[in-house]
Backbone bond lengths (Angstrom), bond angles and torsions (degrees), N, CA, C in turn:
res aa  C-N    CA-C-N  psi(-1)  N-CA   C-N-CA  omega(-1)  CA-C   N-CA-C  phi
1 M - - - 1.446 - - 1.530 107.83 -
2 S 1.312 114.66 125.22 1.461 118.84 -175.85 1.528 111.52 -91.86
3 L 1.297 114.75 162.50 1.459 120.89 177.43 1.527 110.07 -63.01
4 E 1.313 116.27 -36.32 1.466 120.73 179.13 1.536 110.47 -59.85
5 F 1.317 117.24 -43.82 1.462 122.16 178.93 1.528 111.01 -61.07
6 I 1.325 116.31 -43.82 1.462 120.85 -179.43 1.525 110.53 -63.70
7 V 1.313 117.38 -41.14 1.461 121.05 179.18 1.525 110.89 -65.96
8 V 1.336 117.45 -40.09 1.463 121.00 177.69 1.526 110.44 -63.44
9 V 1.326 117.37 -44.46 1.461 120.95 178.75 1.529 110.18 -62.06
10 L 1.317 117.92 -43.77 1.458 121.37 177.80 1.531 110.57 -61.23
11 G 1.320 116.90 -40.21 1.464 120.42 177.49 1.514 112.30 -62.10
12 V 1.323 117.19 -42.42 1.470 120.88 178.43 1.520 110.76 -65.03
13 V 1.317 117.11 -40.18 1.469 120.83 177.56 1.529 109.85 -61.15
14 L 1.319 117.73 -44.16 1.464 121.00 179.53 1.530 111.31 -64.00
15 I 1.330 117.53 -38.08 1.461 120.77 177.13 1.530 110.18 -62.45
16 V 1.320 116.68 -48.48 1.465 121.01 -178.86 1.524 110.64 -64.30
17 E 1.319 117.38 -41.54 1.463 120.82 -179.92 1.531 111.59 -68.00
18 G 1.310 118.21 -29.81 1.454 121.09 -178.74 1.518 114.45 -83.13
19 M 1.320 117.42 -18.42 1.463 120.64 -176.44 1.531 114.01 -58.59
20 P 1.336 120.16 -47.32 1.476 118.16 -179.85 1.529 112.57 -61.26
21 W 1.331 117.38 -36.62 1.466 120.62 -179.94 1.522 110.94 -67.37
22 F 1.321 117.09 -36.28 1.466 121.01 -179.96 1.526 111.44 -76.14
23 L 1.333 116.79 -43.83 1.460 120.88 -174.21 1.521 113.32 -75.53
24 S 1.325 117.82 -38.11 1.465 120.17 -177.20 1.528 110.82 -154.40
25 P 1.318 117.03 78.83 1.462 119.42 -177.77 1.531 113.45 -60.51
26 S 1.337 117.81 -36.42 1.471 118.90 -178.12 1.526 111.48 -68.10
27 R 1.325 117.58 -40.92 1.473 119.69 177.16 1.515 111.51 -67.18
28 T 1.322 116.48 -35.90 1.463 119.72 178.64 1.522 110.26 -64.51
29 K 1.323 117.50 -41.44 1.465 120.51 177.06 1.524 111.07 -63.58
30 R 1.319 116.30 -40.65 1.465 119.85 178.96 1.528 110.74 -64.50
31 M 1.342 116.65 -41.44 1.459 120.48 178.85 1.529 110.40 -62.62
32 L 1.330 116.79 -42.80 1.464 119.77 178.91 1.519 111.34 -64.12
33 S 1.335 116.44 -35.68 1.461 120.00 176.86 1.527 110.49 -63.61
34 E 1.329 116.33 -42.38 1.464 120.50 178.54 1.533 111.28 -67.73
35 L 1.329 116.66 -37.26 1.464 120.09 178.31 1.519 111.71 -64.38
36 S 1.332 116.11 -34.34 1.465 118.87 -178.95 1.524 112.07 -67.56
37 Q 1.320 117.20 -17.77 1.456 121.05 179.31 1.534 112.81 -90.20
38 M 1.340 116.41 -9.17 1.463 120.15 179.64 1.528 110.04 -79.20
39 S 1.319 115.76 154.84 1.466 119.92 179.27 1.527 110.35 -72.10
40 D 1.328 114.60 155.21 1.465 120.11 178.18 1.528 110.78 -59.80
41 Q 1.318 116.83 -38.30 1.462 120.68 -178.95 1.532 110.93 -63.30
42 S 1.325 117.42 -41.21 1.467 120.65 177.97 1.522 110.87 -64.39
43 L 1.327 116.34 -43.48 1.462 119.72 -179.98 1.525 111.35 -65.54
44 R 1.327 117.28 -37.79 1.472 119.77 176.57 1.524 110.25 -63.78
45 G 1.324 116.98 -39.86 1.467 120.61 178.19 1.516 111.55 -62.73
46 I 1.327 116.25 -43.76 1.469 120.18 177.97 1.527 110.10 -63.18
47 G 1.335 116.78 -43.31 1.461 120.52 178.15 1.513 112.10 -60.93
48 L 1.337 116.60 -41.18 1.462 120.84 178.80 1.525 111.07 -63.46
49 V 1.327 116.80 -42.40 1.471 120.24 178.73 1.526 110.35 -61.91
50 F 1.342 117.16 -43.99 1.466 119.84 178.66 1.525 111.87 -63.52
51 M 1.327 117.15 -41.42 1.467 119.56 179.45 1.525 110.99 -65.17
52 L 1.326 117.30 -42.21 1.465 120.19 179.16 1.530 111.06 -66.48
53 A 1.329 117.09 -38.46 1.468 120.05 177.09 1.529 110.25 -63.66
54 G 1.327 116.93 -42.22 1.464 120.19 177.66 1.519 112.03 -64.19
55 L 1.319 115.82 -41.54 1.459 120.21 178.38 1.527 110.90 -63.10
56 L 1.322 116.57 -42.79 1.468 120.96 178.30 1.527 110.30 -63.50
57 L 1.319 116.70 -42.52 1.459 120.42 179.41 1.529 111.08 -61.94
58 V 1.319 117.33 -45.92 1.464 120.77 178.43 1.527 110.41 -62.44
59 Y 1.333 117.04 -42.99 1.463 121.09 179.26 1.529 110.97 -60.41
60 L 1.337 115.97 -45.90 1.471 119.35 -178.80 1.522 111.86 -63.84
61 V 1.320 117.02 -41.02 1.464 119.90 -179.10 1.520 110.56 -69.23
62 K 1.328 117.57 -40.46 1.462 120.92 -178.81 1.532 112.26 -71.48
63 S 1.333 117.80 -23.89 1.461 119.95 -177.75 1.526 112.84 -85.80
64 I 1.325 116.73 -8.79 1.479 119.84 -179.93 1.508 110.21 -81.27
């Protein structure tokens, strides 16, 4: 894995993370407000699901 690949992946992550703020800042703020009211255990569960989905996606793409 090259440094160039890592930088490209980081760039794509930043693009995806920035899209909600650009497209609808007020809804993004409201979502963050609602997230702050959720329990830590729920947020950890959501984070785990996202990490496992990402891992599965990477595995599927690399196995093709």
